[in-house]
FILUM-77816 format. One record per residue (C-alpha): residue number from 1; residue in three letters; x, y, z. Coordinates in nm, 4 decimals. Example, Ala and Ser with C-alpha at 12.3 -4.5 7.8 and 13.67 -1.06 7.14 Angstrom:
! residues 2
(1; ALA; (1.2300; -0.4500; 0.7800)),
(2; SER; (1.3670; -0.1060; 0.7140)),
//
This chain:
! residues 387
(1; UNK; (0.0989; 1.7054; -0.6204)),
(2; UNK; (0.0978; 1.7236; -0.2404)),
(3; UNK; (-0.1298; 2.0114; -0.1507)),
(4; UNK; (-0.0394; 2.2942; 0.0877)),
(5; UNK; (-0.2354; 2.6093; 0.1756)),
(6; UNK; (0.0057; 2.8121; -0.0386)),
(7; UNK; (-0.0382; 2.5806; -0.3394)),
(8; UNK; (-0.4175; 2.5929; -0.3053)),
(9; UNK; (-0.4191; 2.9727; -0.2934)),
(10; UNK; (-0.2116; 2.9861; -0.6117)),
(11; UNK; (-0.4400; 2.7564; -0.8148)),
(12; UNK; (-0.6102; 2.9530; -1.0936)),
(13; UNK; (-0.9329; 2.8605; -1.2766)),
(14; UNK; (-0.9066; 2.7290; -1.6312)),
(15; UNK; (-1.1524; 2.7098; -1.9176)),
(16; UNK; (-1.2461; 2.3586; -1.8083)),
(17; UNK; (-1.2859; 2.2236; -1.4578)),
(18; UNK; (-0.9847; 2.0329; -1.3219)),
(19; UNK; (-0.8829; 1.8709; -0.9941)),
(20; UNK; (-0.5680; 1.8065; -0.7949)),
(21; UNK; (-0.5307; 1.4802; -0.5992)),
(22; UNK; (-0.3971; 1.5000; -0.2438)),
(23; UNK; (-0.4005; 1.1802; -0.0334)),
(24; UNK; (-0.6418; 0.9362; 0.1299)),
(25; UNK; (-0.8654; 0.9730; -0.1785)),
(26; UNK; (-0.8956; 1.3484; -0.1190)),
(27; UNK; (-0.8940; 1.5834; -0.4188)),
(28; UNK; (-0.9485; 1.9561; -0.4724)),
(29; UNK; (-1.1753; 2.0389; -0.7662)),
(30; UNK; (-1.1268; 2.3821; -0.9249)),
(31; UNK; (-1.4310; 2.5023; -1.1204)),
(32; UNK; (-1.4098; 2.7347; -1.4212)),
(33; UNK; (-1.5803; 2.9946; -1.1987)),
(34; UNK; (-1.2890; 2.9781; -0.9547)),
(35; UNK; (-1.4825; 2.7906; -0.6822)),
(36; UNK; (-1.2644; 2.5277; -0.5126)),
(37; UNK; (-1.4431; 2.2199; -0.3773)),
(38; UNK; (-1.3196; 1.9298; -0.1709)),
(39; UNK; (-1.4172; 1.5795; -0.2906)),
(40; UNK; (-1.3405; 1.2325; -0.1592)),
(41; UNK; (-1.2958; 0.9601; -0.4212)),
(42; UNK; (-1.4549; 0.6327; -0.3060)),
(43; UNK; (-1.4600; 0.2985; -0.4956)),
(44; UNK; (-1.8194; 0.1765; -0.5037)),
(45; UNK; (-1.9743; -0.1102; -0.7020)),
(46; UNK; (-1.6779; -0.1343; -0.9341)),
(47; UNK; (-1.6515; 0.2369; -1.0134)),
(48; UNK; (-1.5183; 0.5560; -0.8528)),
(49; UNK; (-1.7694; 0.7873; -0.6822)),
(50; UNK; (-1.6781; 1.1462; -0.5874)),
(51; UNK; (-1.8377; 1.2725; -0.2633)),
(52; UNK; (-1.8298; 1.6502; -0.2176)),
(53; UNK; (-1.7483; 1.7475; 0.1422)),
(54; UNK; (-1.7342; 2.1273; 0.1186)),
(55; UNK; (-1.5516; 2.4284; -0.0230)),
(56; UNK; (-1.2153; 2.5877; 0.0360)),
(57; UNK; (-1.1334; 2.8044; 0.2336)),
(58; UNK; (-1.4398; 2.7354; 0.4537)),
(59; UNK; (-1.2949; 2.3883; 0.5051)),
(60; UNK; (-0.9168; 2.4020; 0.5454)),
(61; UNK; (-0.6736; 2.1477; 0.4071)),
(62; UNK; (-0.6232; 1.9776; 0.7459)),
(63; UNK; (-0.9991; 1.9619; 0.8047)),
(64; UNK; (-1.0559; 1.8157; 0.4587)),
(65; UNK; (-0.7956; 1.5455; 0.5193)),
(66; UNK; (-0.9559; 1.4546; 0.8514)),
(67; UNK; (-1.3013; 1.4329; 0.6890)),
(68; UNK; (-1.1574; 1.2200; 0.4046)),
(69; UNK; (-1.0019; 0.9761; 0.6532)),
(70; UNK; (-1.3318; 0.9571; 0.8413)),
(71; UNK; (-1.5296; 0.8876; 0.5231)),
(72; UNK; (-1.2893; 0.6118; 0.4194)),
(73; UNK; (-1.2955; 0.4643; 0.7689)),
(74; UNK; (-1.6757; 0.4578; 0.7635)),
(75; UNK; (-1.6613; 0.2586; 0.4404)),
(76; UNK; (-1.3823; 0.0341; 0.5785)),
(77; UNK; (-1.1355; 0.1629; 0.3198)),
(78; UNK; (-0.8854; 0.3159; 0.5619)),
(79; UNK; (-0.5605; 0.1197; 0.6009)),
(80; UNK; (-0.4774; 0.0049; 0.9523)),
(81; UNK; (-0.2056; 0.2698; 1.0039)),
(82; UNK; (0.0291; 0.5009; 0.8178)),
(83; UNK; (0.2791; 0.2534; 0.6759)),
(84; UNK; (0.5469; 0.3709; 0.4350)),
(85; UNK; (0.6947; 0.1970; 0.1317)),
(86; UNK; (1.0112; 0.1399; 0.3367)),
(87; UNK; (0.8045; -0.0400; 0.6055)),
(88; UNK; (0.6694; -0.2762; 0.3407)),
(89; UNK; (1.0196; -0.3224; 0.1969)),
(90; UNK; (1.1563; -0.4196; 0.5396)),
(91; UNK; (0.8750; -0.6716; 0.5831)),
(92; UNK; (0.9554; -0.8170; 0.2381)),
(93; UNK; (1.3265; -0.8407; 0.3319)),
(94; UNK; (1.2466; -1.0223; 0.6556)),
(95; UNK; (1.0469; -1.2876; 0.4689)),
(96; UNK; (1.2597; -1.3260; 0.1547)),
(97; UNK; (1.6131; -1.3071; 0.2959)),
(98; UNK; (1.6714; -1.6827; 0.2955)),
(99; UNK; (1.4220; -1.7768; 0.0245)),
(100; UNK; (1.5650; -1.5950; -0.2797)),
(101; UNK; (1.8994; -1.7130; -0.4188)),
(102; UNK; (1.9776; -1.3664; -0.5554)),
(103; UNK; (1.8387; -1.1821; -0.2506)),
(104; UNK; (2.1403; -0.9532; -0.2022)),
(105; UNK; (2.1351; -0.8361; -0.5644)),
(106; UNK; (1.7567; -0.7901; -0.5583)),
(107; UNK; (1.7764; -0.5877; -0.2364)),
(108; UNK; (2.0515; -0.3587; -0.3666)),
(109; UNK; (1.8607; -0.3057; -0.6933)),
(110; UNK; (1.5379; -0.2152; -0.5127)),
(111; UNK; (1.7183; 0.0208; -0.2742)),
(112; UNK; (1.8903; 0.1990; -0.5618)),
(113; UNK; (1.5984; 0.2463; -0.7980)),
(114; UNK; (1.2843; 0.2379; -0.5811)),
(115; UNK; (1.3303; 0.2709; -0.2048)),
(116; UNK; (1.5757; 0.5622; -0.2280)),
(117; UNK; (1.3164; 0.7514; -0.4349)),
(118; UNK; (0.9815; 0.6724; -0.2685)),
(119; UNK; (1.0705; 0.4852; 0.0528)),
(120; UNK; (0.9369; 0.7581; 0.2828)),
(121; UNK; (0.6026; 0.7879; 0.1042)),
(122; UNK; (0.2802; 0.6438; 0.2451)),
(123; UNK; (0.1933; 0.3084; 0.0938)),
(124; UNK; (-0.1596; 0.4129; 0.0049)),
(125; UNK; (-0.0282; 0.7176; -0.1829)),
(126; UNK; (0.1585; 0.5057; -0.4403)),
(127; UNK; (-0.0142; 0.4679; -0.7755)),
(128; UNK; (0.0945; 0.2955; -1.0989)),
(129; UNK; (0.1904; 0.6263; -1.2683)),
(130; UNK; (0.4409; 0.6949; -0.9887)),
(131; UNK; (0.6160; 0.3608; -1.0445)),
(132; UNK; (0.5975; 0.3971; -1.4230)),
(133; UNK; (0.7695; 0.7354; -1.3979)),
(134; UNK; (1.0471; 0.5727; -1.1908)),
(135; UNK; (1.0953; 0.2987; -1.4499)),
(136; UNK; (1.0961; 0.5110; -1.7661)),
(137; UNK; (1.4555; 0.6444; -1.7283)),
(138; UNK; (1.5795; 0.2900; -1.6603)),
(139; UNK; (1.4033; 0.1631; -1.9734)),
(140; UNK; (1.5435; 0.4546; -2.1771)),
(141; UNK; (1.8928; 0.3490; -2.0645)),
(142; UNK; (1.8331; 0.0106; -2.2292)),
(143; UNK; (1.8002; -0.1828; -1.9016)),
(144; UNK; (1.4800; -0.3715; -1.9865)),
(145; UNK; (1.5749; -0.6718; -1.7728)),
(146; UNK; (1.6281; -0.4412; -1.4729)),
(147; UNK; (1.2832; -0.2885; -1.5284)),
(148; UNK; (1.1305; -0.6358; -1.5440)),
(149; UNK; (1.2861; -0.7461; -1.2134)),
(150; UNK; (1.2067; -0.4172; -1.0367)),
(151; UNK; (0.8413; -0.4319; -1.1397)),
(152; UNK; (0.8142; -0.7969; -1.0348)),
(153; UNK; (0.9684; -0.7345; -0.6915)),
(154; UNK; (0.7853; -0.4050; -0.6291)),
(155; UNK; (0.4548; -0.5728; -0.7063)),
(156; UNK; (0.5575; -0.8567; -0.4755)),
(157; UNK; (0.6331; -0.6069; -0.1952)),
(158; UNK; (0.2864; -0.4573; -0.2296)),
(159; UNK; (0.1265; -0.8045; -0.2397)),
(160; UNK; (0.2971; -0.8879; 0.0890)),
(161; UNK; (0.1904; -0.5503; 0.2321)),
(162; UNK; (-0.1712; -0.6471; 0.1607)),
(163; UNK; (-0.1196; -0.9839; 0.3318)),
(164; UNK; (0.0380; -0.8084; 0.6314)),
(165; UNK; (-0.2625; -0.5746; 0.6624)),
(166; UNK; (-0.0736; -0.2618; 0.5561)),
(167; UNK; (-0.3038; -0.2120; 0.2558)),
(168; UNK; (-0.6502; -0.3256; 0.1510)),
(169; UNK; (-0.5533; -0.3921; -0.2113)),
(170; UNK; (-0.2514; -0.3828; -0.4379)),
(171; UNK; (-0.2599; -0.0861; -0.6800)),
(172; UNK; (0.0332; -0.2365; -0.8727)),
(173; UNK; (-0.1282; -0.5752; -0.9420)),
(174; UNK; (-0.1118; -0.5365; -1.3221)),
(175; UNK; (0.1774; -0.2933; -1.3596)),
(176; UNK; (0.4059; -0.5478; -1.5292)),
(177; UNK; (0.1840; -0.5250; -1.8389)),
(178; UNK; (0.2869; -0.1641; -1.9004)),
(179; UNK; (0.6406; -0.2400; -2.0183)),
(180; UNK; (0.7317; -0.4931; -2.2908)),
(181; UNK; (0.8870; -0.8238; -2.1921)),
(182; UNK; (1.2638; -0.8011; -2.2596)),
(183; UNK; (1.3948; -1.0444; -2.5214)),
(184; UNK; (1.5798; -1.3462; -2.3856)),
(185; UNK; (1.9504; -1.3323; -2.4706)),
(186; UNK; (2.1531; -1.6475; -2.4165)),
(187; UNK; (2.5074; -1.6268; -2.2855)),
(188; UNK; (2.7433; -1.6012; -2.5857)),
(189; UNK; (2.9534; -1.9142; -2.6332)),
(190; UNK; (3.1104; -2.0783; -2.9402)),
(191; UNK; (3.0318; -2.4319; -3.0497)),
(192; UNK; (3.2274; -2.6988; -2.8608)),
(193; UNK; (3.3934; -2.7934; -3.1916)),
(194; UNK; (3.5627; -2.4511; -3.1891)),
(195; UNK; (3.7260; -2.5160; -2.8514)),
(196; UNK; (4.0747; -2.5791; -2.9987)),
(197; UNK; (4.0658; -2.2307; -3.1549)),
(198; UNK; (3.9390; -2.0744; -2.8297)),
(199; UNK; (4.2112; -2.2475; -2.6268)),
(200; UNK; (4.4819; -2.1399; -2.8732)),
(201; UNK; (4.3672; -1.7789; -2.8221)),
(202; UNK; (4.3648; -1.8258; -2.4440)),
(203; UNK; (4.7185; -1.9674; -2.4537)),
(204; UNK; (4.8363; -1.6740; -2.6639)),
(205; UNK; (4.6682; -1.3949; -2.4647)),
(206; UNK; (4.5935; -1.4971; -2.1057)),
(207; UNK; (4.8257; -1.4305; -1.8098)),
(208; UNK; (4.8856; -1.7450; -1.5991)),
(209; UNK; (4.6141; -1.6566; -1.3428)),
(210; UNK; (4.3405; -1.6205; -1.6036)),
(211; UNK; (4.4645; -1.9150; -1.8077)),
(212; UNK; (4.4398; -2.1503; -1.5078)),
(213; UNK; (4.1034; -2.0033; -1.4028)),
(214; UNK; (3.9747; -2.0528; -1.7591)),
(215; UNK; (4.0797; -2.4206; -1.7649)),
(216; UNK; (3.9494; -2.4785; -1.4108)),
(217; UNK; (3.6100; -2.3218; -1.4923)),
(218; UNK; (3.5874; -2.5234; -1.8139)),
(219; UNK; (3.6877; -2.8478; -1.6409)),
(220; UNK; (3.4561; -2.8134; -1.3399)),
(221; UNK; (3.1654; -2.6388; -1.5238)),
(222; UNK; (3.1004; -2.4345; -1.2106)),
(223; UNK; (2.9322; -2.0958; -1.2203)),
(224; UNK; (3.1851; -1.8080; -1.2085)),
(225; UNK; (3.1115; -1.7212; -0.8449)),
(226; UNK; (3.1344; -2.0863; -0.7414)),
(227; UNK; (3.4627; -2.1447; -0.9255)),
(228; UNK; (3.6537; -1.8592; -0.7603)),
(229; UNK; (3.5208; -1.9404; -0.4121)),
(230; UNK; (3.6803; -2.2880; -0.3934)),
(231; UNK; (3.8621; -2.3338; -0.0626)),
(232; UNK; (4.1628; -2.5604; -0.0199)),
(233; UNK; (3.9983; -2.7533; 0.2634)),
(234; UNK; (3.7148; -2.8555; 0.0289)),
(235; UNK; (3.9597; -3.0612; -0.1783)),
(236; UNK; (4.0401; -3.4205; -0.0817)),
(237; UNK; (4.1785; -3.7207; -0.2655)),
(238; UNK; (3.8479; -3.8064; -0.4333)),
(239; UNK; (3.6585; -3.4833; -0.4982)),
(240; UNK; (3.6061; -3.1147; -0.4458)),
(241; UNK; (3.3076; -3.0945; -0.2113)),
(242; UNK; (3.1296; -2.7585; -0.2124)),
(243; UNK; (2.8924; -2.6972; 0.0819)),
(244; UNK; (2.5269; -2.6311; 0.0005)),
(245; UNK; (2.5332; -2.2679; 0.1155)),
(246; UNK; (2.7955; -2.1858; -0.1499)),
(247; UNK; (2.5947; -2.3342; -0.4392)),
(248; UNK; (2.3186; -2.1556; -0.6278)),
(249; UNK; (2.0767; -2.4468; -0.5823)),
(250; UNK; (2.1638; -2.4769; -0.2113)),
(251; UNK; (2.2651; -2.8385; -0.2518)),
(252; UNK; (2.6044; -2.9997; -0.1770)),
(253; UNK; (2.7969; -3.0494; -0.5007)),
(254; UNK; (3.0870; -3.2904; -0.5482)),
(255; UNK; (3.3256; -3.2582; -0.8417)),
(256; UNK; (3.5168; -3.5794; -0.9188)),
(257; UNK; (3.8935; -3.5342; -0.9284)),
(258; UNK; (4.0749; -3.6473; -1.2431)),
(259; UNK; (4.4476; -3.6308; -1.3208)),
(260; UNK; (4.3818; -3.3237; -1.5379)),
(261; UNK; (4.1864; -3.1422; -1.2652)),
(262; UNK; (4.4521; -3.2305; -1.0052)),
(263; UNK; (4.7194; -3.0797; -1.2312)),
(264; UNK; (4.5145; -2.7586; -1.2607)),
(265; UNK; (4.4731; -2.7388; -0.8819)),
(266; UNK; (4.8466; -2.7859; -0.8313)),
(267; UNK; (4.9263; -2.5162; -1.0872)),
(268; UNK; (4.6759; -2.2773; -0.9244)),
(269; UNK; (4.8479; -2.3344; -0.5890)),
(270; UNK; (5.1913; -2.2770; -0.7436)),
(271; UNK; (5.1153; -1.9428; -0.9110)),
(272; UNK; (4.9001; -1.7811; -0.6408)),
(273; UNK; (5.0747; -1.4947; -0.4618)),
(274; UNK; (4.8741; -1.4922; -0.1406)),
(275; UNK; (5.0020; -1.8251; -0.0065)),
(276; UNK; (4.8302; -1.7847; 0.3310)),
(277; UNK; (4.4822; -1.7531; 0.1832)),
(278; UNK; (4.2390; -2.0450; 0.2314)),
(279; UNK; (4.1135; -1.9938; -0.1270)),
(280; UNK; (4.2449; -2.1619; -0.4415)),
(281; UNK; (4.2045; -1.8346; -0.6321)),
(282; UNK; (4.2761; -1.5712; -0.3657)),
(283; UNK; (4.2590; -1.1942; -0.3880)),
(284; UNK; (4.6068; -1.0342; -0.3768)),
(285; UNK; (4.5871; -0.9240; -0.0129)),
(286; UNK; (4.2433; -0.9457; 0.1461)),
(287; UNK; (4.1271; -1.2730; 0.2980)),
(288; UNK; (3.8768; -1.3426; 0.0209)),
(289; UNK; (3.8733; -1.4926; -0.3284)),
(290; UNK; (3.9210; -1.2895; -0.6446)),
(291; UNK; (3.6106; -1.1286; -0.7917)),
(292; UNK; (3.3525; -1.3587; -0.9472)),
(293; UNK; (3.3647; -1.1221; -1.2466)),
(294; UNK; (3.7437; -1.1424; -1.2896)),
(295; UNK; (3.7417; -1.3907; -1.5789)),
(296; UNK; (3.4322; -1.2315; -1.7340)),
(297; UNK; (3.5985; -0.8886; -1.7332)),
(298; UNK; (3.9216; -1.0243; -1.8795)),
(299; UNK; (3.7322; -1.1971; -2.1622)),
(300; UNK; (3.5334; -0.8795; -2.2292)),
(301; UNK; (3.8526; -0.6756; -2.2516)),
(302; UNK; (3.9875; -0.9015; -2.5288)),
(303; UNK; (3.8473; -0.7986; -2.8717)),
(304; UNK; (3.8730; -1.1579; -2.9938)),
(305; UNK; (3.6286; -1.2776; -2.7228)),
(306; UNK; (3.4012; -0.9730; -2.6817)),
(307; UNK; (3.0462; -1.0694; -2.7770)),
(308; UNK; (3.1620; -1.4239; -2.8535)),
(309; UNK; (3.2382; -1.5805; -2.5154)),
(310; UNK; (3.1614; -1.4991; -2.1509)),
(311; UNK; (3.2709; -1.6883; -1.8404)),
(312; UNK; (2.9244; -1.8393; -1.7907)),
(313; UNK; (2.9315; -1.9572; -2.1537)),
(314; UNK; (3.1897; -2.2219; -2.0652)),
(315; UNK; (2.9071; -2.4176; -1.9028)),
(316; UNK; (2.7176; -2.4060; -2.2321)),
(317; UNK; (3.0183; -2.5460; -2.4199)),
(318; UNK; (3.0400; -2.8390; -2.1771)),
(319; UNK; (2.6650; -2.9044; -2.1769)),
(320; UNK; (2.6562; -2.9078; -2.5586)),
(321; UNK; (2.9486; -3.1523; -2.5688)),
(322; UNK; (2.7592; -3.3819; -2.3287)),
(323; UNK; (2.4490; -3.3691; -2.5492)),
(324; UNK; (2.6415; -3.4515; -2.8674)),
(325; UNK; (2.8314; -3.7336; -2.6973)),
(326; UNK; (2.5233; -3.9185; -2.5707)),
(327; UNK; (2.5649; -3.8356; -2.2026)),
(328; UNK; (2.2320; -3.9177; -2.0273)),
(329; UNK; (2.0255; -3.6090; -1.9516)),
(330; UNK; (2.0159; -3.6423; -1.5713)),
(331; UNK; (2.3912; -3.7030; -1.5477)),
(332; UNK; (2.4706; -3.4108; -1.7769)),
(333; UNK; (2.2485; -3.1801; -1.5722)),
(334; UNK; (2.4059; -3.3075; -1.2510)),
(335; UNK; (2.7508; -3.2181; -1.3874)),
(336; UNK; (2.6285; -2.8576; -1.4066)),
(337; UNK; (2.4724; -2.8766; -1.0563)),
(338; UNK; (2.1233; -2.8317; -1.1992)),
(339; UNK; (1.8164; -2.9682; -1.0230)),
(340; UNK; (1.6149; -3.2020; -1.2438)),
(341; UNK; (1.2575; -3.3193; -1.2103)),
(342; UNK; (0.9660; -3.2149; -0.9952)),
(343; UNK; (0.9818; -3.1678; -0.6197)),
(344; UNK; (0.8264; -3.5142; -0.5753)),
(345; UNK; (1.0862; -3.6749; -0.8049)),
(346; UNK; (1.3714; -3.5072; -0.6158)),
(347; UNK; (1.2260; -3.6254; -0.2855)),
(348; UNK; (1.2863; -3.9831; -0.3973)),
(349; UNK; (1.5858; -3.9460; -0.6312)),
(350; UNK; (1.8653; -3.8196; -0.4052)),
(351; UNK; (2.1741; -3.9551; -0.5819)),
(352; UNK; (2.4259; -3.7064; -0.7228)),
(353; UNK; (2.5420; -3.9640; -0.9845)),
(354; UNK; (2.8978; -3.9299; -0.8561)),
(355; UNK; (3.0264; -4.2595; -1.0000)),
(356; UNK; (2.8686; -4.1947; -1.3394)),
(357; UNK; (2.9917; -3.8359; -1.3419)),
(358; UNK; (3.3452; -3.9517; -1.2603)),
(359; UNK; (3.3522; -4.1452; -1.5902)),
(360; UNK; (3.1924; -3.8587; -1.7847)),
(361; UNK; (3.4378; -3.6043; -1.6459)),
(362; UNK; (3.7318; -3.8226; -1.7463)),
(363; UNK; (3.6031; -3.8075; -2.1033)),
(364; UNK; (3.5334; -3.4352; -2.0867)),
(365; UNK; (3.8777; -3.3587; -1.9475)),
(366; UNK; (4.0412; -3.5808; -2.2100)),
(367; UNK; (3.8614; -3.3758; -2.4751)),
(368; UNK; (3.9895; -3.0486; -2.3215)),
(369; UNK; (4.3454; -3.1855; -2.3230)),
(370; UNK; (4.3007; -3.2977; -2.6842)),
(371; UNK; (4.1838; -2.9444; -2.7725)),
(372; UNK; (4.4904; -2.8010; -2.5954)),
(373; UNK; (4.7174; -3.0247; -2.8068)),
(374; UNK; (4.5372; -2.9106; -3.1216)),
(375; UNK; (4.5788; -2.5514; -3.0040)),
(376; UNK; (4.9549; -2.6021; -2.9820)),
(377; UNK; (4.9592; -2.7316; -3.3391)),
(378; UNK; (4.7529; -2.4337; -3.4539)),
(379; UNK; (4.9964; -2.1975; -3.2817)),
(380; UNK; (5.2995; -2.3740; -3.4318)),
(381; UNK; (5.1463; -2.3613; -3.7818)),
(382; UNK; (5.0696; -1.9914; -3.7405)),
(383; UNK; (5.4298; -1.9256; -3.6313)),
(384; UNK; (5.5703; -2.1196; -3.9272)),
(385; UNK; (5.3564; -1.9227; -4.1733)),
(386; UNK; (5.4817; -1.5965; -4.0208)),
(387; UNK; (5.8411; -1.7118; -4.0615)),
//
């Protein structure tokens, strides 16, 4: 509770003594007799010591706050100035903007759940119970992963505030222990042996745009956001070359072209409506690609795929096929644009295994085409049984 003269006047004695915390370590202690005393809470030798500085109303609220600041300054506990949570958040943004792959999402999440609620509050007034109270509704909504990321980043903001001299210590240093660690849930994806069945369902249900995007995502094994952002000028006779800034790992990624992939690119060009767009999968009118969630949403809307396959799960199907077909680990990981090995190893090993991946992708694409042929047989058999 933030104290005011009106609030203090309204405080009534109870059977047992109680106290109300204000700020800067200041608290008002209300005795059972009705006497109201000002105390300053000071950490000393590993414990909290309460120093009485006088009674109310002889010492007013403003006077008590000034005395509390002076006491803390004498003991070198006073922070260098009145910084707010938003000040610390801005400092964190300035340092993390180009260092976190998911910075934009992290920033939006923090602004929505934390900064919009407590951004104007003084840094040194924030305690673990305040953050816990913010997180409890999010946890109750079943968003445990959101709680985990918010706690991690909020603690990080306060750590950086300490390093910047905004605070003397981080009150949220151990706050992540309050909430349980959310269980890890892998992206749903069927076994690669079920791909003929999956493709037969795609052929039966998907409009041309989503059918081509499905095959293209499966063939390239790109992440959903990377797949839809492909520009026509990134495609040459040998490969699709994606600049580093458009890849999650911030490393240039080349996808070898095969006859199957070329046919998909040509079909994507043929069916796209926005012919003037520089993107292979353009939005209908705006000069941007379709949403990175377009395929994911379409799959979710189909009862046959809901809970069974997501767009990101196509990468899992391909990676499992590589593993069961004796593709060397480093080459398989390179096909998925993963970084392998320690920082020292990567400093020396700079090849992207393009030649080796070209052979592997030929095999992978041949398997997809084989699955498509099986899917046609499955569809024909199903039609004959119906007749």
